[in-house]
LONU-318071 format. One record per residue (C-alpha): residue number from 1; residue in three letters; x, y, z. Coordinates in nm, 2 decimals. Each point is the difference from the previous one (the first is absolute). Example, Ala and Ser with C-alpha at 12.3 -4.5 7.8 and 13.67 -1.06 7.14 Angstrom:
REM LONU-318071
(node 1 "ala" (1.23 -0.45 0.78))
(node 2 "ser" (0.14 0.34 -0.07))
REM end
This chain:
REM LONU-318071
(node 1 "met" (1.73 -3.75 0.77))
(node 2 "ile" (0.29 -0.01 -0.24))
(node 3 "glu" (0.32 -0.05 0.20))
(node 4 "phe" (0.21 0.24 -0.20))
(node 5 "tyr" (0.32 -0.07 0.21))
(node 6 "asp" (0.02 -0.34 -0.17))
(node 7 "phe" (0.04 0.15 -0.35))
(node 8 "pro" (0.34 0.11 -0.13))
(node 9 "lys" (-0.16 0.29 -0.19))
(node 10 "pro" (-0.30 0.12 0.19))
(node 11 "asn" (-0.06 0.31 -0.22))
(node 12 "thr" (-0.05 -0.20 -0.32))
(node 13 "ser" (-0.31 -0.17 -0.13))
(node 14 "his" (-0.08 -0.35 0.12))
(node 15 "pro" (-0.26 -0.24 -0.14))
(node 16 "trp" (-0.25 -0.01 0.28))
(node 17 "ser" (-0.36 0.12 0.00))
(node 18 "cys" (-0.19 0.16 0.29))
(node 19 "gln" (-0.26 -0.22 0.17))
(node 20 "asp" (-0.32 0.10 0.17))
(node 21 "gly" (0.06 0.04 0.37))
(node 22 "glu" (0.37 0.09 -0.03))
(node 23 "met" (0.17 0.33 0.06))
(node 24 "val" (0.23 0.21 -0.21))
(node 25 "leu" (0.30 0.17 0.15))
(node 26 "leu" (0.13 0.28 -0.21))
(node 27 "asp" (0.33 0.18 0.08))
(node 28 "gly" (0.05 0.29 -0.24))
(node 29 "gly" (0.09 0.36 -0.04))
(node 30 "cys" (0.09 0.27 -0.24))
(node 31 "glu" (0.27 0.26 -0.07))
(node 32 "tyr" (-0.06 0.37 0.01))
(node 33 "phe" (0.27 0.26 -0.08))
(node 34 "gly" (0.26 -0.26 0.09))
(node 35 "tyr" (-0.15 -0.11 0.33))
(node 36 "val" (-0.17 -0.33 0.05))
(node 37 "ser" (-0.29 -0.14 0.20))
(node 38 "asp" (-0.06 -0.36 0.13))
(node 39 "val" (-0.34 -0.10 0.12))
(node 40 "thr" (-0.16 -0.34 0.06))
(node 41 "arg" (-0.37 -0.09 0.03))
(node 42 "thr" (-0.17 -0.33 0.04))
(node 43 "trp" (-0.36 -0.07 -0.11))
(node 44 "pro" (-0.24 -0.29 -0.06))
(node 45 "ile" (-0.05 -0.10 -0.36))
(node 46 "asn" (-0.38 -0.04 0.03))
(node 47 "gly" (-0.04 0.33 0.19))
(node 48 "arg" (-0.07 -0.14 0.35))
(node 49 "phe" (0.25 -0.12 0.26))
(node 50 "thr" (-0.08 -0.34 0.16))
(node 51 "gly" (-0.01 -0.01 0.38))
(node 52 "pro" (0.36 -0.12 0.03))
(node 53 "gln" (0.12 0.24 -0.26))
(node 54 "ser" (-0.16 0.29 0.17))
(node 55 "glu" (0.14 -0.10 0.34))
(node 56 "leu" (0.35 -0.02 -0.14))
(node 57 "tyr" (-0.04 0.32 -0.20))
(node 58 "gln" (-0.12 0.20 0.30))
(node 59 "ala" (0.28 -0.14 0.21))
(node 60 "ile" (0.26 0.13 -0.24))
(node 61 "leu" (-0.18 0.33 -0.05))
(node 62 "asp" (0.01 0.05 0.38))
(node 63 "val" (0.37 -0.08 0.01))
(node 64 "gln" (0.08 0.23 -0.29))
(node 65 "lys" (-0.19 0.30 0.15))
(node 66 "ser" (0.19 -0.05 0.33))
(node 67 "cys" (0.33 -0.02 -0.18))
(node 68 "leu" (-0.08 0.31 -0.21))
(node 69 "ser" (-0.05 0.20 0.32))
(node 70 "leu" (0.36 -0.07 0.10))
(node 71 "cys" (0.15 0.17 -0.31))
(node 72 "met" (0.14 0.29 0.20))
(node 73 "pro" (0.34 0.17 0.02))
(node 74 "gly" (0.24 -0.20 0.21))
(node 75 "ile" (-0.17 -0.34 -0.05))
(node 76 "thr" (0.17 -0.26 -0.21))
(node 77 "leu" (-0.14 -0.24 -0.26))
(node 78 "asp" (0.16 -0.28 0.20))
(node 79 "gly" (-0.19 0.12 0.31))
(node 80 "ile" (-0.33 0.01 -0.20))
(node 81 "tyr" (0.08 -0.35 -0.13))
(node 82 "ala" (0.04 -0.14 0.35))
(node 83 "tyr" (-0.33 0.16 0.10))
(node 84 "met" (-0.17 -0.15 -0.31))
(node 85 "leu" (0.12 -0.35 0.09))
(node 86 "ala" (-0.14 0.05 0.35))
(node 87 "leu" (-0.33 0.11 -0.14))
(node 88 "ile" (-0.02 -0.28 -0.25))
(node 89 "ser" (0.08 -0.25 0.28))
(node 90 "lys" (-0.29 0.14 0.20))
(node 91 "lys" (-0.23 -0.03 -0.31))
(node 92 "leu" (0.10 -0.35 -0.07))
(node 93 "ser" (-0.10 -0.10 0.36))
(node 94 "glu" (-0.33 0.19 -0.02))
(node 95 "leu" (-0.09 -0.17 -0.33))
(node 96 "gly" (0.09 -0.34 0.12))
(node 97 "ile" (0.28 -0.03 -0.26))
(node 98 "ala" (0.25 -0.05 0.28))
(node 99 "asn" (-0.07 -0.31 0.20))
(node 100 "ala" (-0.16 0.07 0.34))
(node 101 "gly" (0.26 -0.03 0.27))
(node 102 "ser" (0.29 0.07 -0.23))
(node 103 "lys" (0.30 0.17 0.16))
(node 104 "gln" (0.03 0.37 -0.09))
(node 105 "leu" (0.34 -0.06 -0.17))
(node 106 "asp" (-0.16 -0.27 -0.22))
(node 107 "val" (-0.28 0.24 -0.10))
(node 108 "tyr" (0.26 0.27 -0.08))
(node 109 "lys" (0.19 -0.25 -0.22))
(node 110 "gly" (-0.33 -0.09 -0.17))
(node 111 "ala" (-0.05 0.37 -0.07))
(node 112 "arg" (0.34 0.02 -0.17))
(node 113 "lys" (-0.08 -0.32 -0.20))
(node 114 "leu" (-0.34 0.13 -0.12))
(node 115 "cys" (0.13 0.35 -0.07))
(node 116 "pro" (0.35 -0.07 -0.15))
(node 117 "his" (0.08 0.36 -0.09))
(node 118 "his" (0.07 0.33 0.17))
(node 119 "val" (-0.27 0.25 0.10))
(node 120 "gly" (0.11 0.24 -0.27))
(node 121 "his" (0.28 0.18 -0.19))
(node 122 "tyr" (0.12 0.34 -0.09))
(node 123 "leu" (-0.16 0.15 -0.32))
(node 124 "gly" (0.13 0.27 -0.23))
(node 125 "met" (0.14 -0.01 -0.35))
(node 126 "asp" (0.01 -0.37 0.02))
(node 127 "val" (-0.25 -0.25 0.15))
(node 128 "his" (0.26 -0.10 0.26))
(node 129 "asp" (0.18 0.33 0.04))
(node 130 "thr" (0.25 -0.11 0.08))
(node 131 "pro" (0.07 -0.36 0.12))
(node 132 "asp" (0.33 0.12 0.13))
(node 133 "met" (-0.16 0.21 0.27))
(node 134 "pro" (-0.04 -0.20 0.32))
(node 135 "arg" (-0.35 -0.02 0.15))
(node 136 "ser" (0.15 0.08 0.33))
(node 137 "leu" (0.03 0.37 -0.09))
(node 138 "pro" (-0.23 0.23 0.20))
(node 139 "leu" (-0.27 0.14 -0.22))
(node 140 "gln" (0.03 0.37 -0.09))
(node 141 "pro" (-0.26 0.26 -0.13))
(node 142 "gly" (-0.02 -0.02 -0.37))
(node 143 "met" (0.07 -0.37 -0.03))
(node 144 "val" (-0.25 -0.22 -0.19))
(node 145 "leu" (-0.05 -0.37 0.07))
(node 146 "thr" (-0.24 -0.28 -0.04))
(node 147 "ile" (-0.19 -0.19 0.27))
(node 148 "glu" (-0.11 -0.34 -0.12))
(node 149 "pro" (-0.08 -0.27 0.25))
(node 150 "gly" (-0.13 -0.33 -0.14))
(node 151 "ile" (-0.10 -0.36 0.09))
(node 152 "tyr" (0.04 -0.28 -0.25))
(node 153 "ile" (-0.12 -0.34 0.09))
(node 154 "pro" (0.10 -0.29 -0.22))
(node 155 "glu" (-0.27 -0.25 -0.10))
(node 156 "asp" (0.20 -0.28 0.15))
(node 157 "glu" (0.06 0.17 0.34))
(node 158 "met" (-0.17 -0.27 0.21))
(node 159 "ser" (0.07 0.18 0.33))
(node 160 "val" (-0.25 0.27 -0.10))
(node 161 "pro" (-0.38 -0.04 0.00))
(node 162 "gln" (-0.12 -0.12 -0.34))
(node 163 "lys" (-0.22 0.31 -0.06))
(node 164 "phe" (0.32 0.22 -0.01))
(node 165 "arg" (0.21 -0.23 -0.22))
(node 166 "gly" (0.09 0.15 -0.33))
(node 167 "leu" (-0.09 0.36 0.10))
(node 168 "gly" (0.24 0.29 -0.03))
(node 169 "val" (-0.05 0.37 0.07))
(node 170 "arg" (0.23 0.30 -0.03))
(node 171 "ile" (-0.09 0.37 0.03))
(node 172 "glu" (0.26 0.26 -0.09))
(node 173 "asp" (0.00 0.37 0.01))
(node 174 "asp" (0.26 0.28 -0.06))
(node 175 "val" (0.05 0.23 0.29))
(node 176 "leu" (0.19 0.33 0.04))
(node 177 "val" (0.17 0.07 0.33))
(node 178 "thr" (-0.06 0.35 0.14))
(node 179 "glu" (0.05 0.17 0.33))
(node 180 "glu" (-0.38 0.01 0.05))
(node 181 "gly" (-0.04 -0.37 -0.07))
(node 182 "pro" (-0.03 -0.24 -0.29))
(node 183 "val" (-0.18 0.10 -0.32))
(node 184 "val" (-0.13 -0.29 -0.20))
(node 185 "leu" (0.07 0.09 -0.37))
(node 186 "ser" (-0.21 -0.28 -0.13))
(node 187 "ala" (-0.30 0.07 0.23))
(node 188 "ser" (-0.23 0.05 -0.30))
(node 189 "cys" (0.04 -0.37 -0.09))
(node 190 "pro" (-0.28 -0.17 0.19))
(node 191 "lys" (0.09 -0.28 0.24))
(node 192 "glu" (-0.29 -0.03 0.25))
(node 193 "leu" (-0.17 -0.34 -0.04))
(node 194 "leu" (-0.34 0.13 -0.08))
(node 195 "asp" (0.14 0.26 -0.25))
(node 196 "ile" (0.20 -0.28 -0.18))
(node 197 "gln" (-0.32 -0.21 -0.03))
(node 198 "glu" (-0.20 0.30 -0.12))
(node 199 "ile" (0.25 0.08 -0.27))
(node 200 "cys" (0.02 -0.36 -0.12))
(node 201 "leu" (-0.38 -0.04 -0.02))
(node 202 "arg" (-0.04 0.33 -0.17))
(node 203 "ser" (0.24 -0.10 -0.28))
REM end
């Protein structure tokens, strides 16, 4: 995993080469008639997730799907963020990343450490449209936002089982809020674990 938070310019070229057994995390999008998209996918370079990679990937996918289901009128991004941290905390315990017997507050702090960003942001004519809008605003029909939980484990994080060190996963989709429920605008971009592997191996 490349810890992009350590770089001053994460969207420029850096002199590293991908190694067998590693994963790629791509955060990208496009502009269409003045409106933008923002999608993230993570996949294995060699086409197959290792056991630990698949465990972490599936955990984040489960969290992301649960958070997407909350994108309803009246809910806030801050509320979804709190829910995401609670879910990640649970996943950390289930995977053994959080130490057995850890206090719930410590596991929650661990979730914030390993996912150092918010659950998502508003989307429109800019990727963050607009940063001035608080995430405490109730969602309204017609709003578009991203949902992008992730876990990023540094290679030197000695408190985490070795098999998970150096792994990072984020899954991001764009979602439209409607009265009838959330509509995932990026649903055509595969994210199921087996689908990702199939596409990688096919190419």
